[in-house]
C-alpha positions as CSV (number, residue, x, y, z in Angstrom):
1,M,142.2,190.2,-57.2
2,E,142.4,194.1,-57.1
3,T,144.0,195.6,-60.4
4,Y,146.4,198.6,-60.7
5,T,143.0,200.8,-61.2
6,Q,141.5,199.9,-58.1
7,N,144.5,200.4,-56.3
8,G,145.1,203.8,-57.6
9,Y,141.4,204.4,-56.6
10,V,141.7,203.5,-53.2
11,A,145.3,205.6,-52.9
12,E,143.7,208.7,-54.1
13,R,140.7,208.4,-51.5
14,V,143.1,207.9,-49.0
15,L,145.2,210.7,-49.9
16,T,142.3,213.0,-50.2
17,A,140.2,212.1,-47.1
18,S,139.8,214.2,-44.1
19,P,140.7,212.7,-40.7
20,M,137.1,211.8,-40.1
21,E,136.4,210.2,-43.7
22,L,140.0,208.1,-43.0
23,T,138.6,206.7,-39.9
24,R,135.5,205.5,-41.7
25,L,137.7,204.1,-44.3
26,L,139.8,202.1,-41.6
27,Y,136.5,200.7,-39.8
28,E,135.3,199.6,-43.7
29,G,138.6,197.8,-44.2
30,A,138.7,196.0,-40.8
31,L,134.9,194.9,-41.4
32,G,135.7,193.6,-45.2
33,S,139.1,192.0,-43.9
34,I,136.9,190.2,-41.2
35,D,134.1,189.2,-43.5
36,L,136.8,187.7,-45.8
37,A,138.6,185.9,-42.7
38,I,135.0,183.9,-42.2
39,E,134.7,183.1,-46.0
40,M,138.3,181.6,-45.9
41,L,137.2,180.0,-42.7
42,H,134.4,178.2,-44.5
43,A,136.5,177.6,-47.3
44,N,139.4,175.9,-45.1
45,K,141.8,178.4,-46.9
46,I,144.5,178.5,-43.9
47,I,146.7,180.9,-45.4
48,E,144.2,183.6,-46.8
49,R,142.2,183.6,-43.5
50,G,145.5,184.4,-41.8
51,N,146.1,187.1,-44.3
52,A,142.7,188.8,-43.8
53,I,143.0,188.4,-39.9
54,T,146.2,190.2,-40.2
55,K,145.0,192.6,-42.2
56,A,142.1,193.5,-39.8
57,V,144.6,193.4,-37.0
58,N,146.7,195.8,-38.5
59,I,143.9,198.2,-39.4
60,I,142.6,197.9,-35.9
61,H,146.1,198.8,-34.7
62,E,146.0,202.0,-36.7
63,L,142.5,202.7,-35.3
64,R,144.3,202.5,-31.8
65,G,147.1,204.7,-33.0
66,S,144.7,207.4,-34.0
67,L,143.0,207.6,-30.2
68,N,143.3,211.3,-28.8
69,S,143.7,210.8,-25.0
70,A,144.5,214.5,-24.7
71,A,140.9,215.3,-26.0
72,S,139.2,212.9,-24.2
73,P,140.9,210.5,-21.6
74,E,137.9,208.6,-20.7
75,I,136.7,207.6,-24.1
76,A,139.9,206.9,-25.6
77,S,140.8,204.3,-22.9
78,R,137.6,202.6,-23.0
79,L,138.3,202.5,-27.2
80,L,141.8,201.2,-26.5
81,R,140.8,198.7,-24.3
82,L,137.7,197.6,-27.0
83,Y,140.2,197.7,-29.7
84,I,142.4,195.2,-27.8
85,Y,139.8,192.8,-27.0
86,I,138.6,192.8,-30.7
87,Q,142.0,191.8,-31.8
88,N,142.5,189.0,-29.3
89,R,139.2,187.8,-30.7
90,L,140.4,187.6,-33.9
91,F,143.8,185.9,-32.8
92,D,141.5,183.5,-31.0
93,G,139.4,183.4,-33.7
94,H,141.9,182.3,-36.4
95,A,143.8,180.0,-33.6
96,R,140.9,177.9,-32.5
97,K,139.1,178.3,-36.1
98,S,136.4,179.7,-34.3
99,E,133.3,181.4,-36.4
100,Q,131.8,182.7,-33.2
101,A,134.8,184.5,-32.0
102,L,135.2,186.1,-35.6
103,L,131.8,187.0,-35.5
104,E,132.0,188.7,-32.2
105,A,134.9,190.7,-33.2
106,A,133.1,191.7,-36.6
107,Q,129.8,192.7,-34.5
108,L,132.0,195.0,-32.0
109,L,133.6,196.6,-35.1
110,R,130.5,197.2,-36.9
111,Q,129.0,198.9,-33.4
112,L,131.9,201.2,-33.5
113,Y,131.4,202.0,-37.0
114,Q,127.9,202.7,-36.8
115,G,128.7,205.2,-34.0
116,W,131.1,206.8,-36.0
117,L,128.6,207.2,-38.9
118,D,126.7,208.9,-36.5
119,V,129.6,211.4,-35.2
120,M,130.3,212.2,-39.2
121,K,126.5,212.8,-39.7
122,R,126.3,215.2,-36.6
123,A,129.4,217.1,-37.7
124,A,128.3,217.3,-41.0
125,A,125.0,219.0,-39.8
126,E,126.8,221.2,-37.5
127,S,129.2,222.1,-40.2
128,A,126.1,223.3,-42.6
129,T,124.6,224.8,-39.7
130,E,127.7,226.9,-39.1
131,Q,127.9,227.7,-43.3
132,R,124.2,228.8,-43.0
133,A,125.1,231.0,-40.3
134,V,127.9,232.7,-42.1
135,I,125.7,233.3,-45.0
136,E,122.7,234.8,-43.6
137,C,125.1,236.7,-41.5
138,C,126.8,238.2,-44.5
139,E,123.9,238.1,-46.9
140,I,126.1,236.1,-49.3
141,P,123.8,234.8,-52.2
142,I,124.0,230.9,-51.9
143,A,125.3,230.7,-55.3
144,V,128.5,232.5,-54.5
145,M,129.4,229.6,-52.0
146,S,128.6,227.1,-54.5
147,P,131.8,226.2,-56.8
148,Y,129.1,224.6,-59.1
149,A,126.7,227.5,-59.2
150,S,126.0,228.8,-63.0
151,A,126.4,232.1,-64.1
152,F,122.7,232.1,-63.7
153,D,122.1,231.8,-60.6
154,F,123.5,235.2,-59.6
155,P,121.5,238.1,-59.0
156,S,120.7,239.9,-62.3
157,S,122.6,243.3,-62.4
158,G,119.4,244.8,-64.2
159,R,121.5,245.1,-67.5
160,S,120.7,243.3,-70.5
161,W,122.9,241.8,-73.1
162,A,120.2,241.6,-75.6
163,A,120.0,244.2,-78.8
């Protein structure tokens, strides 16, 4: 059972996350719920299994809502169909007590999650490359760019404070 502190931590992560990070959190939440549903299937806990599947379906619904068909209509359309298929497999898995259907939904979602992680890595690498270009272009010392730089990281002005 989650405590107030855990709920507060999750809420803080969501409130401070970038759109890309939010999508990652949605994938992780859906996968965790599907895993829980499979555990509850094995434990023959129908209500808990239903709650876990409902949570996964709701999260996938949020993923569906986040699709941007204006940016890439073909990719958005394919993802929409895949999300609907995954939701249907979850419903089917619950109604028929089918572990196979739940595992298939988890496998498909896990592949999408891995693809999303790759997109995030690529975006981070591109961002780092752009930041390096700005630093090199403007000859800004790296220490100035880092909020964690110490005073000793800055170039010396030639002054000495020693007596």
